[in-house]
N, C-alpha and C positions, 0 to 999 in steps of 0.2 A: 437235450444238449448236454453231453457228458462233461463234467468238470473234474480236474485232477487236484489232489491235495498238494499244496505247495512243497511239503517236506518230502515228497516222493520223486521229485524231478531233479535232474541236473540241467542247469540253465546257463546261457551265455552271459558273461559279465558285460555290462554296458555303462554308458553315461548318458543321461537324458536331461537336457536343460541344466547341465552342470551338476546333476545329482547322480551318484553311483547307484547301480541297480542290476537287475537280472532280466533277461529276455527269454521267453518261451513261446512257441507257436501254439501251445495248448491253452485252453481256458482253465482258469484257476478258481478253485473253491475259496471264496474270500474268507470264510470262517476258519480256514486252515493256515492263515497267514501268521507268522510269528509276531509277537508284540514289537512294535516299532517299525514294521514294514507296511508299505502301502501298494495297492494294486491298481493298475490302469489298463484299459484296452487300447489297442492301436488300430487305426484304420488306414488302408492304402487305396490308391486309385486302381481302377480295373486294369489299366495298361502297365502299371508298375507295382505289383502287389508286394514285392520285397522292399519297397521304399515307403515306410509309413509317412503319411501326411497329416495325421490328426491323432492327438492323445485325448482320451475321454474318461471321465469318472464313471458315467453310466456304461452299461454293457453295450458293445457295438454289435450290431447284427449284420448290416450290409457292409462288405469290404473289410471284414475282420481279418487282421493279419498277425495277431499275437497279443501277448500280455506282458507288461513290464512290472516288476516289483522294485520299489525304490526304498532307499534308506531314510528318506525324509519326504514329507508331503509336497506334491507339486502344486504351485500356486496356479489355479485355473479361474477363468471367469465364472460368474454366477451360474451360467448354464452348464458348466462342467466340461466344456470342450475348448481345445486350444490347437490352432494350426501349427504344425511343425515345419521349421525351416530346414534347409539342407544340412546345416551344421548343428542342429539341436539334438541329434541322436548319433552317438558314436558307438558302433557295434562292429566287432570283428569275429566272424564265424571261423570255426576250426581251431580256436585256442583252447585254453583250460575251460572246463565247465564246472560250476559250483552248485552245491546244494544250498538251501536256505540256511542250514546250520553253519556251513563253511563261510557263507557270505556274512552271516551274523557275527561270527568270531572276528572277521576281518574289518567290517565296516560299522557295526552297531556298538553303542556303548554298553558296558557291562550292566547287568540288571541290579543296580544298587537301589536301596530304599530311596524314595523320592526326596526325602529331607536331606540325605547325605549328598545328593547330586546338586544341591543348590549352593550358589556362591554369592557372597555379598559384593565383593569388588574384584577387580582384575588381580589384585595382589593375593587374594585368597585362593585363586585358581592356579595350581601348579601344573603347567603345561607339560613339563618333563615327565610327570607321573600320569598324565592323561593318556589312556590307551588310544591307539590309532583307530579311526573310524568316523562315522557320521553322527552328528549330534543335533539337537534342537536347543537353542538358547532361548529361554523364556524369562521375561521380566516378571517378577512376582510382586515386589513391593516398590512403588515409585518413590523418588526422593520427597522430602518434606515440602509441601506446598504444590505438589503435582498429582495428577491422576493417571491411571493406566488408560491408554488409548483404547477406544472401541474397535479400532482397526487392528485385526490380528497381526498383519504384517509388520506393525510397528512395535509389537511386544513379543513376538515369537518368530525366530529366524533359524532356519537350518544351516549347518556348516559342516565341512569335512576337515578333520584334523589328521594331516599326514606326517606331522613331525618335521616338515621341511619349509612349509610356506606360512607366512603370517596370515592371520585371520582378522578381518576388520568387520565389526557388526555395529550398526547404528540403530539405536532405539529412540523413539520419539514419545514425549509425554505432553499432555495438555496441562496447562497451569490450573491449579485448583482455584486460586483467587487472582483476578486480574484487575488492574486499574486502567480504565480506557478514557482517553480524551476524545470528545466529539466536537469537531469544528464545523460551524454552520454560518450561513448568512442571515440577514434579517428575517427572511421568510422560512428559515429552518432547513434550507437546502444544504447538503454536505459540501464542504470546501476542501479540495485537494491542494497540495503544494504549500501549505503553511508549515514553517519550520519552528520547532520548539526545542528548547533545552529542558531536559527532565532532571529533576532533583529529588533526592530522598533525604529528609532531615538536613536540608541545606547543602548537601554534597551532590555534585553533578554526576549522574549515572548514565547519561547518554544524550544524544541529539538526534531527533527524528523528524521526518516530514509526513504530514497527513496523507493517507492513501486516497484512492478514488472515492471511498465512502466517507471521507472526512475524519477518519479515526487514527489514533496512535494507541496501541495496546502495550501495556507494560506487564510482563509475566514475572515469575520468580519474586512475587511480592512478599515482603516481610513487614513486620510492625514498624510504623513510622509515618511521617508526613510526606506524601508524594505530591510534587508540585510541577506545573508546566508553565514555562515562560516563553512567550512568543518573541522570536527574533527576526522573523521574516514573514510578511503576509503575502497571500496570493496577489497576482497582478490585478490592479483595480480596486483593492480593498485596503482599508486602513489598519495598520498594525496597532494592536492593543497591548501596551507594555505591562498592564496589570496582571499579576500571576493568578492562576486558578489551581486549586488542589484539594486534596482530601486526606484525612488522617485514617490510616488503617490500624485498628487495634487488634489485640490478641483474639477477641471474640470473633471478629470478622474472618480471621484465618481458619476458623473451625469449620466453616461451611464452604460450599462451592458457589461462587458468584463472580460477576463482573461489575465492578463499581465504576459508574460512568459520571464524568464531569463534562460540562458543556461550556464552550467558549464561542461567543458570537463575534463575527467580523462585520463591520458596516462598510458599505461601498463608499469609496472616496467621492467627495463632492466636487462640484465645478465652481470656479471663480470667474465671474464676468465683470469686466470693466466697461462702463458705458460713458461716452463723452457726448454731451449735447450743448446746443446753443442756449445760453441763459434766458434770452428773451423769447425765442420762438420754439425752443425744444427740438429743433432740427438736429439730426445726427452730425457729428463732426468727425470725419475720417482723418487718418494720417496723424493722429496724436500719439506721442511716445510716452511710455510709462516704464518705470523700473519697479520690480516686485522683489522684496527681501523678506525671507522667513525669519522671524525672531527666534534665535536659538535652534533653527532647523537646518541651517546650512543650505538654504534655498536662495538662489539669485536668478533673476530672469528679466529680460528686456522685451517689451511687446509694443505693437503699434495697432491702433484701432483700424478696422476695415471700413468698407463703404457704408455699412450701417451704423458706424460710430461705435462699435463694440469689438471686444476681443474676449474670447472665452478659453480658459485653461481647465481641462478636465483632469480627473483623478489627482486632486490636490490633497496631500496629507493633512490631517488635522493639525491646527496650531494657529499662531498669531502671525499676521503678515502686514508689512508696511508697504503701501503703494504710493509712489511719488511720480507726479506728472513732470516729465523732463523736457518736453518740447511740444509746441503747438503750431498748427499751420496758420499762415496769414489769412485773414486779418485779425486773428484772435490773440488775446494777451495771456501770458502765463501768469496765472493767479498767484498771489503771495501765499495764499492758503492752498497749496498744491499737494498736500499729503493727507492720506487717510489710513487708518489702522482698522483691520477687519479680523474677525475670528472665524475660523472654519472648524466645525465640529461634525464629524461624520455621523456620530450617534444621533444627531438631530434630524438626519435624513432630509436635509434641505440645502439647495445651492445658495451661494452668496453673490450678491451684486453690489459693486462699488460704483456710485454714480458721481461723475464729475461734470460741472457746468462752467462754461467760460463765456465772457463777453468779448465783443469785437473792440477794436481800438476806439477811443472816445471821438465824437464828432458833433456837428451842429445840424439839426434837422429843422427845416422851415416848412410850415404847412399853411395854406390859405384856406380858411374855413368860413362858412356862412355863419353869421353871428346868431341868427335865430335857430337854425337847425343843427349847426355844428358840422355840416357836410363839407368835404373838401371841394372847393370850387376853383382853386387856382392850381399852381404848380407845386410839386413836392421837391423843394430844393434841399439837397443833401450834400454836405461837404465834410469830409473826414480829415482830421488833422493827426499828424504824428505826435505822440505824447511829448517829445522833446521840444516841439514848437509851441506847445501851449503855455 
């Protein structure tokens, strides 16, 4: 299979995937390519051989329809093949034809020593003096505290400078040292949805919510104390107002690491109010209670159900005052009708407040056998209203 030297041919100017280049129907000897140019084979379908459908880094045997030379590398998948859409290749036959030398003068940057072609910041790059053509921008030294990405596309990007249009390039770096908060429940499972204020040396630098893996990661870390303060807990969990943090010193910044601090949320506990008969222990339904959270801003009115209880789930930790406000007949509202309880989610146990009431006072007459004590007569019961006693 004969291959032509690139510098011996006149080729059609094209643009492929946004990159200027040359097209030839001949196979090109890759070793003859000028520095800064790249070669790829094109493949077409059998019914439309003049419309390439695939660009490939390896040599194409079946369906070969030409070779393109580009002024910048084409980003291809790992297998080296990429399907071309109808708008990915712009080629007009019959116009000017260029040699690689002519293309090089028009599109490739001058052969400057590598060190001279490096720039530190945007201000150091004089675009007015930059020759028109295709370039590759490569990040050489990352900012302090960051690493060059292992992903080539994030540190090296081709662009075309035509002197008329703005060029925007985005480079991404990985932080060298990171501080990470990990939010978990009592079993060590990650918790999403917890909101934290992030501080460095007492100054707020952000507010973030834990992700699905329960983490918040702080990049661009400098020396100082990094602190996390919880302002909102996930639903069903108790908010822990105590801060957690770590001091990052100058020595920590010399290495590459992620410093992890862990914060545990406990599930909120349940409060059950139980109302029973003092003498028999039978449940007393339809008893009303008022619950007030001491310094919590919590107020609630509840009524016991058929089993004599009422349960409130997901109660925040704190001190609560429970007051019995109304009882069903024939029970009396006890003068000692108030209880104070503490709920502590960290203790991982629910709280029960037990109230017992007597019925209105009365007179009970029983007839018993003197020897055995067995009831042998009638059970006379008459109840009196307290105001009549």
